[in-house]
KOLGU-4560 file (N, C-alpha, C; in nm, 3 decimals, padded with zeros to 5 digits):
<recs>
<n_xx: -00.842 n_yy: 02.002 n_zz: -00.938 ca_xx: -00.724 ca_yy: 01.937 ca_zz: -00.875 c_xx: -00.709 c_yy: 01.800 c_zz: -00.939 mol: A seq: 1 type: MET>
<n_xx: -00.830 n_yy: 01.746 n_zz: -00.996 ca_xx: -00.816 ca_yy: 01.613 ca_zz: -01.045 c_xx: -00.751 c_yy: 01.616 c_zz: -01.171 mol: A seq: 2 type: ASN>
<n_xx: -00.765 n_yy: 01.726 n_zz: -01.258 ca_xx: -00.702 ca_yy: 01.745 ca_zz: -01.372 c_xx: -00.536 c_yy: 01.746 c_zz: -01.366 mol: A seq: 3 type: TRP>
<n_xx: -00.489 n_yy: 01.817 n_zz: -01.248 ca_xx: -00.351 ca_yy: 01.811 ca_zz: -01.225 c_xx: -00.316 c_yy: 01.670 c_zz: -01.190 mol: A seq: 4 type: VAL>
<n_xx: -00.379 n_yy: 01.591 n_zz: -01.117 ca_xx: -00.336 ca_yy: 01.465 ca_zz: -01.086 c_xx: -00.330 c_yy: 01.377 c_zz: -01.218 mol: A seq: 5 type: ALA>
<n_xx: -00.431 n_yy: 01.387 n_zz: -01.315 ca_xx: -00.438 ca_yy: 01.333 ca_zz: -01.439 c_xx: -00.336 c_yy: 01.352 c_zz: -01.532 mol: A seq: 6 type: ILE>
<n_xx: -00.285 n_yy: 01.482 n_zz: -01.507 ca_xx: -00.155 ca_yy: 01.528 ca_zz: -01.601 c_xx: -00.029 c_yy: 01.447 c_zz: -01.536 mol: A seq: 7 type: VAL>
<n_xx: -00.019 n_yy: 01.449 n_zz: -01.420 ca_xx: 00.097 ca_yy: 01.382 ca_zz: -01.351 c_xx: 00.090 c_yy: 01.227 c_zz: -01.360 mol: A seq: 8 type: PHE>
<n_xx: -00.006 n_yy: 01.166 n_zz: -01.364 ca_xx: -00.035 ca_yy: 01.025 ca_zz: -01.398 c_xx: -00.004 c_yy: 00.985 c_zz: -01.535 mol: A seq: 9 type: PHE>
<n_xx: -00.061 n_yy: 01.083 n_zz: -01.625 ca_xx: -00.010 ca_yy: 01.075 ca_zz: -01.781 c_xx: 00.153 c_yy: 01.087 c_zz: -01.793 mol: A seq: 10 type: ALA>
<n_xx: 00.197 n_yy: 01.185 n_zz: -01.733 ca_xx: 00.327 ca_yy: 01.199 ca_zz: -01.742 c_xx: 00.413 c_yy: 01.057 c_zz: -01.683 mol: A seq: 11 type: LEU>
<n_xx: 00.354 n_yy: 01.015 n_zz: -01.573 ca_xx: 00.420 ca_yy: 00.896 ca_zz: -01.531 c_xx: 00.420 c_yy: 00.789 c_zz: -01.639 mol: A seq: 12 type: GLY>
<n_xx: 00.305 n_yy: 00.759 n_zz: -01.696 ca_xx: 00.284 ca_yy: 00.679 ca_zz: -01.808 c_xx: 00.399 c_yy: 00.701 c_zz: -01.922 mol: A seq: 13 type: VAL>
<n_xx: 00.380 n_yy: 00.817 n_zz: -01.976 ca_xx: 00.473 ca_yy: 00.854 ca_zz: -02.070 c_xx: 00.627 c_yy: 00.821 c_zz: -02.047 mol: A seq: 14 type: VAL>
<n_xx: 00.674 n_yy: 00.855 n_zz: -01.918 ca_xx: 00.813 ca_yy: 00.832 ca_zz: -01.890 c_xx: 00.843 c_yy: 00.687 c_zz: -01.873 mol: A seq: 15 type: PHE>
<n_xx: 00.727 n_yy: 00.608 n_zz: -01.831 ca_xx: 00.742 ca_yy: 00.482 ca_zz: -01.817 c_xx: 00.767 c_yy: 00.410 c_zz: -01.957 mol: A seq: 16 type: ALA>
<n_xx: 00.673 n_yy: 00.443 n_zz: -02.049 ca_xx: 00.691 ca_yy: 00.375 ca_zz: -02.183 c_xx: 00.820 c_yy: 00.420 c_zz: -02.245 mol: A seq: 17 type: VAL>
<n_xx: 00.850 n_yy: 00.544 n_zz: -02.243 ca_xx: 00.986 ca_yy: 00.572 ca_zz: -02.282 c_xx: 01.101 c_yy: 00.503 c_zz: -02.225 mol: A seq: 18 type: MET>
<n_xx: 01.113 n_yy: 00.469 n_zz: -02.101 ca_xx: 01.220 ca_yy: 00.405 ca_zz: -02.034 c_xx: 01.205 c_yy: 00.255 c_zz: -02.112 mol: A seq: 19 type: GLY>
<n_xx: 01.098 n_yy: 00.190 n_zz: -02.113 ca_xx: 01.076 ca_yy: 00.077 ca_zz: -02.167 c_xx: 01.132 c_yy: 00.065 c_zz: -02.320 mol: A seq: 20 type: ASN>
<n_xx: 01.085 n_yy: 00.163 n_zz: -02.379 ca_xx: 01.142 ca_yy: 00.151 ca_zz: -02.527 c_xx: 01.291 c_yy: 00.172 c_zz: -02.545 mol: A seq: 21 type: LEU>
<n_xx: 01.358 n_yy: 00.260 n_zz: -02.433 ca_xx: 01.511 ca_yy: 00.278 ca_zz: -02.436 c_xx: 01.565 c_yy: 00.150 c_zz: -02.404 mol: A seq: 22 type: GLY>
<n_xx: 01.498 n_yy: 00.058 n_zz: -02.310 ca_xx: 01.571 ca_yy: -00.044 ca_zz: -02.277 c_xx: 01.568 c_yy: -00.175 c_zz: -02.387 mol: A seq: 23 type: VAL>
<n_xx: 01.451 n_yy: -00.144 n_zz: -02.463 ca_xx: 01.458 ca_yy: -00.236 ca_zz: -02.578 c_xx: 01.546 c_yy: -00.198 c_zz: -02.709 mol: A seq: 24 type: LEU>
<n_xx: 01.560 n_yy: -00.050 n_zz: -02.717 ca_xx: 01.619 ca_yy: -00.016 ca_zz: -02.846 c_xx: 01.787 c_yy: 00.019 c_zz: -02.822 mol: A seq: 25 type: ILE>
<n_xx: 01.825 n_yy: 00.059 n_zz: -02.709 ca_xx: 01.965 ca_yy: 00.100 ca_zz: -02.680 c_xx: 02.037 c_yy: -00.041 c_zz: -02.679 mol: A seq: 26 type: PHE>
<n_xx: 02.178 n_yy: -00.010 n_zz: -02.735 ca_xx: 02.273 ca_yy: -00.126 ca_zz: -02.766 c_xx: 02.345 c_yy: -00.215 c_zz: -02.663 mol: A seq: 27 type: PRO>
<n_xx: 02.371 n_yy: -00.133 n_zz: -02.544 ca_xx: 02.442 ca_yy: -00.210 ca_zz: -02.455 c_xx: 02.390 c_yy: -00.172 c_zz: -02.317 mol: A seq: 28 type: ASP>
<n_xx: 02.466 n_yy: -00.244 n_zz: -02.224 ca_xx: 02.389 ca_yy: -00.244 ca_zz: -02.067 c_xx: 02.394 c_yy: -00.112 c_zz: -02.003 mol: A seq: 29 type: VAL>
<n_xx: 02.501 n_yy: -00.023 n_zz: -02.041 ca_xx: 02.516 ca_yy: 00.108 ca_zz: -01.981 c_xx: 02.417 c_yy: 00.203 c_zz: -02.035 mol: A seq: 30 type: TYR>
<n_xx: 02.374 n_yy: 00.183 n_zz: -02.166 ca_xx: 02.280 ca_yy: 00.295 ca_zz: -02.201 c_xx: 02.129 c_yy: 00.240 c_zz: -02.169 mol: A seq: 31 type: THR>
<n_xx: 02.125 n_yy: 00.112 n_zz: -02.173 ca_xx: 02.004 ca_yy: 00.043 ca_zz: -02.129 c_xx: 01.964 c_yy: 00.103 c_zz: -01.976 mol: A seq: 32 type: ARG>
<n_xx: 02.079 n_yy: 00.098 n_zz: -01.886 ca_xx: 02.048 ca_yy: 00.116 ca_zz: -01.755 c_xx: 02.032 c_yy: 00.281 c_zz: -01.735 mol: A seq: 33 type: LEU>
<n_xx: 02.082 n_yy: 00.350 n_zz: -01.795 ca_xx: 02.069 ca_yy: 00.488 ca_zz: -01.791 c_xx: 01.911 c_yy: 00.511 c_zz: -01.832 mol: A seq: 34 type: GLN>
<n_xx: 01.864 n_yy: 00.467 n_zz: -01.934 ca_xx: 01.728 ca_yy: 00.492 ca_zz: -02.000 c_xx: 01.640 c_yy: 00.437 c_zz: -01.888 mol: A seq: 35 type: ALA>
<n_xx: 01.658 n_yy: 00.311 n_zz: -01.826 ca_xx: 01.562 ca_yy: 00.265 ca_zz: -01.731 c_xx: 01.549 c_yy: 00.325 c_zz: -01.597 mol: A seq: 36 type: SER>
<n_xx: 01.660 n_yy: 00.382 n_zz: -01.546 ca_xx: 01.686 ca_yy: 00.421 ca_zz: -01.431 c_xx: 01.656 c_yy: 00.589 c_zz: -01.412 mol: A seq: 37 type: SER>
<n_xx: 01.674 n_yy: 00.657 n_zz: -01.542 ca_xx: 01.624 ca_yy: 00.787 ca_zz: -01.541 c_xx: 01.482 c_yy: 00.792 c_zz: -01.557 mol: A seq: 38 type: THR>
<n_xx: 01.419 n_yy: 00.718 n_zz: -01.650 ca_xx: 01.298 ca_yy: 00.719 ca_zz: -01.669 c_xx: 01.198 c_yy: 00.652 c_zz: -01.555 mol: A seq: 39 type: CYS>
<n_xx: 01.261 n_yy: 00.556 n_zz: -01.492 ca_xx: 01.188 ca_yy: 00.505 ca_zz: -01.370 c_xx: 01.178 c_yy: 00.596 c_zz: -01.254 mol: A seq: 40 type: ALA>
<n_xx: 01.281 n_yy: 00.686 n_zz: -01.241 ca_xx: 01.277 ca_yy: 00.773 ca_zz: -01.143 c_xx: 01.192 c_yy: 00.903 c_zz: -01.164 mol: A seq: 41 type: THR>
<n_xx: 01.176 n_yy: 00.946 n_zz: -01.291 ca_xx: 01.076 ca_yy: 01.046 ca_zz: -01.327 c_xx: 00.923 c_yy: 00.991 c_zz: -01.339 mol: A seq: 42 type: THR>
<n_xx: 00.928 n_yy: 00.869 n_zz: -01.383 ca_xx: 00.759 ca_yy: 00.812 ca_zz: -01.387 c_xx: 00.743 c_yy: 00.809 c_zz: -01.229 mol: A seq: 43 type: SER>
<n_xx: 00.820 n_yy: 00.741 n_zz: -01.161 ca_xx: 00.756 ca_yy: 00.721 ca_zz: -01.027 c_xx: 00.739 c_yy: 00.845 c_zz: -00.961 mol: A seq: 44 type: VAL>
<n_xx: 00.828 n_yy: 00.946 n_zz: -00.973 ca_xx: 00.800 ca_yy: 01.074 ca_zz: -00.917 c_xx: 00.672 c_yy: 01.139 c_zz: -00.957 mol: A seq: 45 type: PHE>
<n_xx: 00.647 n_yy: 01.119 n_zz: -01.090 ca_xx: 00.504 ca_yy: 01.193 ca_zz: -01.130 c_xx: 00.396 c_yy: 01.123 c_zz: -01.095 mol: A seq: 46 type: SER>
<n_xx: 00.376 n_yy: 00.988 n_zz: -01.068 ca_xx: 00.286 ca_yy: 00.911 ca_zz: -01.011 c_xx: 00.262 c_yy: 00.935 c_zz: -00.868 mol: A seq: 47 type: VAL>
<n_xx: 00.392 n_yy: 00.959 n_zz: -00.805 ca_xx: 00.378 ca_yy: 00.989 ca_zz: -00.644 c_xx: 00.326 c_yy: 01.123 c_zz: -00.629 mol: A seq: 48 type: PHE>
<n_xx: 00.359 n_yy: 01.218 n_zz: -00.720 ca_xx: 00.297 ca_yy: 01.373 ca_zz: -00.696 c_xx: 00.158 c_yy: 01.359 c_zz: -00.725 mol: A seq: 49 type: ILE>
<n_xx: 00.104 n_yy: 01.279 n_zz: -00.835 ca_xx: -00.038 ca_yy: 01.255 ca_zz: -00.852 c_xx: -00.112 c_yy: 01.194 c_zz: -00.729 mol: A seq: 50 type: ALA>
<n_xx: -00.043 n_yy: 01.092 n_zz: -00.657 ca_xx: -00.104 ca_yy: 01.030 ca_zz: -00.543 c_xx: -00.115 c_yy: 01.131 c_zz: -00.445 mol: A seq: 51 type: CYS>
<n_xx: -00.023 n_yy: 01.229 n_zz: -00.416 ca_xx: -00.025 ca_yy: 01.330 ca_zz: -00.308 c_xx: -00.145 c_yy: 01.412 c_zz: -00.337 mol: A seq: 52 type: MET>
<n_xx: -00.156 n_yy: 01.470 n_zz: -00.461 ca_xx: -00.253 ca_yy: 01.540 ca_zz: -00.516 c_xx: -00.398 c_yy: 01.484 c_zz: -00.467 mol: A seq: 53 type: ILE>
<n_xx: -00.411 n_yy: 01.366 n_zz: -00.513 ca_xx: -00.547 ca_yy: 01.284 ca_zz: -00.498 c_xx: -00.569 c_yy: 01.259 c_zz: -00.341 mol: A seq: 54 type: VAL>
<n_xx: -00.464 n_yy: 01.247 n_zz: -00.273 ca_xx: -00.494 ca_yy: 01.197 ca_zz: -00.132 c_xx: -00.515 c_yy: 01.308 c_zz: -00.036 mol: A seq: 55 type: SER>
<n_xx: -00.459 n_yy: 01.451 n_zz: -00.080 ca_xx: -00.468 ca_yy: 01.566 ca_zz: 00.000 c_xx: -00.365 c_yy: 01.563 c_zz: 00.098 mol: A seq: 56 type: GLY>
<n_xx: -00.390 n_yy: 01.665 n_zz: 00.200 ca_xx: -00.273 ca_yy: 01.670 ca_zz: 00.304 c_xx: -00.339 c_yy: 01.592 c_zz: 00.418 mol: A seq: 57 type: TRP>
<n_xx: -00.297 n_yy: 01.459 n_zz: 00.405 ca_xx: -00.320 ca_yy: 01.354 ca_zz: 00.525 c_xx: -00.189 c_yy: 01.270 c_zz: 00.545 mol: A seq: 58 type: THR>
<n_xx: -00.226 n_yy: 01.172 n_zz: 00.632 ca_xx: -00.110 ca_yy: 01.088 ca_zz: 00.676 c_xx: -00.061 c_yy: 01.016 c_zz: 00.559 mol: A seq: 59 type: ALA>
<n_xx: -00.148 n_yy: 00.990 n_zz: 00.465 ca_xx: -00.096 ca_yy: 00.910 ca_zz: 00.349 c_xx: 00.000 c_yy: 00.987 c_zz: 00.257 mol: A seq: 60 type: MET>
<n_xx: -00.001 n_yy: 01.116 n_zz: 00.266 ca_xx: 00.083 ca_yy: 01.227 ca_zz: 00.199 c_xx: 00.226 c_yy: 01.194 c_zz: 00.243 mol: A seq: 61 type: THR>
<n_xx: 00.202 n_yy: 01.196 n_zz: 00.390 ca_xx: 00.350 ca_yy: 01.188 ca_zz: 00.460 c_xx: 00.418 c_yy: 01.049 c_zz: 00.425 mol: A seq: 62 type: GLY>
<n_xx: 00.333 n_yy: 00.947 n_zz: 00.426 ca_xx: 00.369 ca_yy: 00.815 ca_zz: 00.375 c_xx: 00.443 c_yy: 00.806 c_zz: 00.242 mol: A seq: 63 type: LYS>
<n_xx: 00.381 n_yy: 00.866 n_zz: 00.142 ca_xx: 00.410 ca_yy: 00.903 ca_zz: 00.007 c_xx: 00.543 c_yy: 00.958 c_zz: -00.006 mol: A seq: 64 type: ILE>
<n_xx: 00.554 n_yy: 01.073 n_zz: 00.072 ca_xx: 00.681 ca_yy: 01.134 ca_zz: 00.061 c_xx: 00.800 c_yy: 01.054 c_zz: 00.130 mol: A seq: 65 type: ILE>
<n_xx: 00.786 n_yy: 00.990 n_zz: 00.219 ca_xx: 00.881 ca_yy: 00.899 ca_zz: 00.272 c_xx: 00.923 c_yy: 00.790 c_zz: 00.170 mol: A seq: 66 type: VAL>
<n_xx: 00.831 n_yy: 00.730 n_zz: 00.110 ca_xx: 00.859 ca_yy: 00.632 ca_zz: -00.002 c_xx: 00.916 c_yy: 00.694 c_zz: -00.130 mol: A seq: 67 type: ILE>
<n_xx: 00.875 n_yy: 00.828 n_zz: -00.151 ca_xx: 00.955 ca_yy: 00.889 ca_zz: -00.244 c_xx: 01.104 c_yy: 00.902 c_zz: -00.232 mol: A seq: 68 type: THR>
<n_xx: 01.134 n_yy: 00.965 n_zz: -00.114 ca_xx: 01.266 ca_yy: 00.976 ca_zz: -00.061 c_xx: 01.344 c_yy: 00.859 c_zz: -00.079 mol: A seq: 69 type: LEU>
<n_xx: 01.280 n_yy: 00.731 n_zz: -00.029 ca_xx: 01.352 ca_yy: 00.618 ca_zz: -00.020 c_xx: 01.389 c_yy: 00.566 c_zz: -00.173 mol: A seq: 70 type: PHE>
<n_xx: 01.278 n_yy: 00.590 n_zz: -00.249 ca_xx: 01.325 ca_yy: 00.561 ca_zz: -00.409 c_xx: 01.420 c_yy: 00.631 c_zz: -00.453 mol: A seq: 71 type: PHE>
<n_xx: 01.430 n_yy: 00.775 n_zz: -00.421 ca_xx: 01.546 ca_yy: 00.867 ca_zz: -00.486 c_xx: 01.660 c_yy: 00.835 c_zz: -00.425 mol: A seq: 72 type: PHE>
<n_xx: 01.652 n_yy: 00.766 n_zz: -00.295 ca_xx: 01.804 ca_yy: 00.723 ca_zz: -00.253 c_xx: 01.845 c_yy: 00.617 c_zz: -00.307 mol: A seq: 73 type: LEU>
<n_xx: 01.762 n_yy: 00.500 n_zz: -00.316 ca_xx: 01.812 ca_yy: 00.369 ca_zz: -00.364 c_xx: 01.793 c_yy: 00.344 c_zz: -00.505 mol: A seq: 74 type: THR>
<n_xx: 01.733 n_yy: 00.410 n_zz: -00.600 ca_xx: 01.740 ca_yy: 00.393 ca_zz: -00.734 c_xx: 01.877 c_yy: 00.434 c_zz: -00.800 mol: A seq: 75 type: ASN>
<n_xx: 01.941 n_yy: 00.540 n_zz: -00.767 ca_xx: 02.062 ca_yy: 00.576 ca_zz: -00.831 c_xx: 02.180 c_yy: 00.476 c_zz: -00.759 mol: A seq: 76 type: PRO>
<n_xx: 02.170 n_yy: 00.437 n_zz: -00.633 ca_xx: 02.249 ca_yy: 00.353 ca_zz: -00.588 c_xx: 02.255 c_yy: 00.197 c_zz: -00.651 mol: A seq: 77 type: ILE>
<n_xx: 02.128 n_yy: 00.169 n_zz: -00.666 ca_xx: 02.120 ca_yy: 00.034 ca_zz: -00.747 c_xx: 02.171 c_yy: 00.042 c_zz: -00.881 mol: A seq: 78 type: SER>
<n_xx: 02.141 n_yy: 00.130 n_zz: -00.964 ca_xx: 02.167 ca_yy: 00.151 ca_zz: -01.086 c_xx: 02.331 c_yy: 00.167 c_zz: -01.090 mol: A seq: 79 type: SER>
<n_xx: 02.400 n_yy: 00.227 n_zz: -00.990 ca_xx: 02.562 ca_yy: 00.242 ca_zz: -00.991 c_xx: 02.600 c_yy: 00.097 c_zz: -00.973 mol: A seq: 80 type: HIS>
<n_xx: 02.549 n_yy: 00.034 n_zz: -00.876 ca_xx: 02.594 ca_yy: -00.112 ca_zz: -00.858 c_xx: 02.586 c_yy: -00.203 c_zz: -00.977 mol: A seq: 81 type: ILE>
<n_xx: 02.470 n_yy: -00.181 n_zz: -01.041 ca_xx: 02.450 ca_yy: -00.271 ca_zz: -01.156 c_xx: 02.562 c_yy: -00.225 c_zz: -01.266 mol: A seq: 82 type: ILE>
<n_xx: 02.576 n_yy: -00.107 n_zz: -01.282 ca_xx: 02.689 ca_yy: -00.037 ca_zz: -01.380 c_xx: 02.833 c_yy: -00.095 c_zz: -01.337 mol: A seq: 83 type: ALA>
<n_xx: 02.860 n_yy: -00.067 n_zz: -01.211 ca_xx: 03.004 ca_yy: -00.116 ca_zz: -01.161 c_xx: 03.025 c_yy: -00.287 c_zz: -01.178 mol: A seq: 84 type: ARG>
<n_xx: 02.901 n_yy: -00.357 n_zz: -01.154 ca_xx: 02.954 ca_yy: -00.492 ca_zz: -01.168 c_xx: 02.968 c_yy: -00.528 c_zz: -01.327 mol: A seq: 85 type: TYR>
<n_xx: 02.881 n_yy: -00.457 n_zz: -01.428 ca_xx: 02.919 ca_yy: -00.484 ca_zz: -01.551 c_xx: 03.050 c_yy: -00.449 c_zz: -01.600 mol: A seq: 86 type: ALA>
<n_xx: 03.085 n_yy: -00.349 n_zz: -01.537 ca_xx: 03.233 ca_yy: -00.286 ca_zz: -01.577 c_xx: 03.356 c_yy: -00.386 c_zz: -01.519 mol: A seq: 87 type: TRP>
<n_xx: 03.318 n_yy: -00.435 n_zz: -01.392 ca_xx: 03.439 ca_yy: -00.507 ca_zz: -01.326 c_xx: 03.406 c_yy: -00.644 c_zz: -01.401 mol: A seq: 88 type: VAL>
<n_xx: 03.299 n_yy: -00.681 n_zz: -01.460 ca_xx: 03.287 ca_yy: -00.810 ca_zz: -01.541 c_xx: 03.342 c_yy: -00.798 c_zz: -01.677 mol: A seq: 89 type: SER>
<n_xx: 03.389 n_yy: -00.685 n_zz: -01.710 ca_xx: 03.446 ca_yy: -00.679 ca_zz: -01.842 c_xx: 03.363 c_yy: -00.640 c_zz: -01.959 mol: A seq: 90 type: GLY>
<n_xx: 03.249 n_yy: -00.600 n_zz: -01.929 ca_xx: 03.138 ca_yy: -00.576 ca_zz: -02.032 c_xx: 03.188 c_yy: -00.421 c_zz: -02.095 mol: A seq: 91 type: ILE>
<n_xx: 03.230 n_yy: -00.419 n_zz: -02.217 ca_xx: 03.253 ca_yy: -00.287 ca_zz: -02.259 c_xx: 03.141 c_yy: -00.218 c_zz: -02.309 mol: A seq: 92 type: VAL>
<n_xx: 03.169 n_yy: -00.073 n_zz: -02.310 ca_xx: 03.063 ca_yy: 00.002 ca_zz: -02.378 c_xx: 03.045 c_yy: -00.001 c_zz: -02.519 mol: A seq: 93 type: PRO>
<n_xx: 02.944 n_yy: 00.004 n_zz: -02.573 ca_xx: 02.916 ca_yy: 00.004 ca_zz: -02.718 c_xx: 02.980 c_yy: 00.111 c_zz: -02.787 mol: A seq: 94 type: TRP>
<n_xx: 03.027 n_yy: 00.089 n_zz: -02.893 ca_xx: 03.084 ca_yy: 00.195 ca_zz: -02.969 c_xx: 03.049 c_yy: 00.172 c_zz: -03.133 mol: A seq: 95 type: ARG>
<n_xx: 03.043 n_yy: 00.291 n_zz: -03.196 ca_xx: 03.007 ca_yy: 00.257 ca_zz: -03.344 c_xx: 03.136 c_yy: 00.208 c_zz: -03.415 mol: A seq: 96 type: ARG>
<n_xx: 03.106 n_yy: 00.137 n_zz: -03.512 ca_xx: 03.219 ca_yy: 00.080 ca_zz: -03.605 c_xx: 03.285 c_yy: 00.199 c_zz: -03.663 mol: A seq: 97 type: SER>
<n_xx: 03.421 n_yy: 00.165 n_zz: -03.711 ca_xx: 03.501 ca_yy: 00.276 ca_zz: -03.796 c_xx: 03.407 c_yy: 00.325 c_zz: -03.913 mol: A seq: 98 type: TYR>
<n_xx: 03.353 n_yy: 00.232 n_zz: -03.978 ca_xx: 03.283 ca_yy: 00.259 ca_zz: -04.112 c_xx: 03.173 c_yy: 00.357 c_zz: -04.072 mol: A seq: 99 type: GLY>
<n_xx: 03.097 n_yy: 00.343 n_zz: -03.990 ca_xx: 02.985 ca_yy: 00.419 ca_zz: -03.953 c_xx: 03.046 c_yy: 00.550 c_zz: -03.902 mol: A seq: 100 type: ALA>
<n_xx: 03.152 n_yy: 00.575 n_zz: -03.838 ca_xx: 03.204 ca_yy: 00.696 ca_zz: -03.789 c_xx: 03.245 c_yy: 00.781 c_zz: -03.920 mol: A seq: 101 type: ARG>
<n_xx: 03.314 n_yy: 00.705 n_zz: -04.009 ca_xx: 03.360 ca_yy: 00.752 ca_zz: -04.146 c_xx: 03.243 c_yy: 00.830 c_zz: -04.227 mol: A seq: 102 type: THR>
<n_xx: 03.137 n_yy: 00.725 n_zz: -04.235 ca_xx: 03.016 ca_yy: 00.784 ca_zz: -04.298 c_xx: 02.949 c_yy: 00.897 c_zz: -04.237 mol: A seq: 103 type: ALA>
<n_xx: 02.953 n_yy: 00.900 n_zz: -04.092 ca_xx: 02.917 ca_yy: 01.024 ca_zz: -04.036 c_xx: 02.996 c_yy: 01.143 c_zz: -04.048 mol: A seq: 104 type: LEU>
<n_xx: 03.110 n_yy: 01.130 n_zz: -04.052 ca_xx: 03.182 ca_yy: 01.243 ca_zz: -04.062 c_xx: 03.190 c_yy: 01.270 c_zz: -04.221 mol: A seq: 105 type: ARG>
<n_xx: 03.180 n_yy: 01.227 n_zz: -04.318 ca_xx: 03.158 ca_yy: 01.244 ca_zz: -04.451 c_xx: 03.033 c_yy: 01.323 c_zz: -04.458 mol: A seq: 106 type: GLU>
<n_xx: 02.923 n_yy: 01.270 n_zz: -04.398 ca_xx: 02.797 ca_yy: 01.327 ca_zz: -04.402 c_xx: 02.803 c_yy: 01.484 c_zz: -04.338 mol: A seq: 107 type: HIS>
<n_xx: 02.863 n_yy: 01.488 n_zz: -04.230 ca_xx: 02.865 ca_yy: 01.624 ca_zz: -04.168 c_xx: 02.964 c_yy: 01.736 c_zz: -04.238 mol: A seq: 108 type: TYR>
<n_xx: 03.070 n_yy: 01.659 n_zz: -04.296 ca_xx: 03.155 ca_yy: 01.757 ca_zz: -04.371 c_xx: 03.078 c_yy: 01.832 c_zz: -04.487 mol: A seq: 109 type: ASP>
<n_xx: 02.991 n_yy: 01.769 n_zz: -04.550 ca_xx: 02.937 ca_yy: 01.839 ca_zz: -04.686 c_xx: 02.859 c_yy: 01.959 c_zz: -04.653 mol: A seq: 110 type: ASP>
</recs>
């Protein structure tokens, strides 16, 4: 049972690192928000599953389930609020320049 928990903890770390890299690499607020919210959800879910495995079937497991449900309810809502505020504030989504699109089109036409 400990190996399964270690796998879920490792998955949580991998998702968290990938989300942080996405926040650093992606060009605008919308793609960064998508990377951070998706990876945060999956990493927290993986860590909470590992915690439930480690704690066994106790009262602590019930508390972890309630915290997980709360997180799954609030994380998408907060991400939506941030994206909506960015949109209302006039922040436009990132787009490739015309030259980059032409170069990509020429590359794939070959």
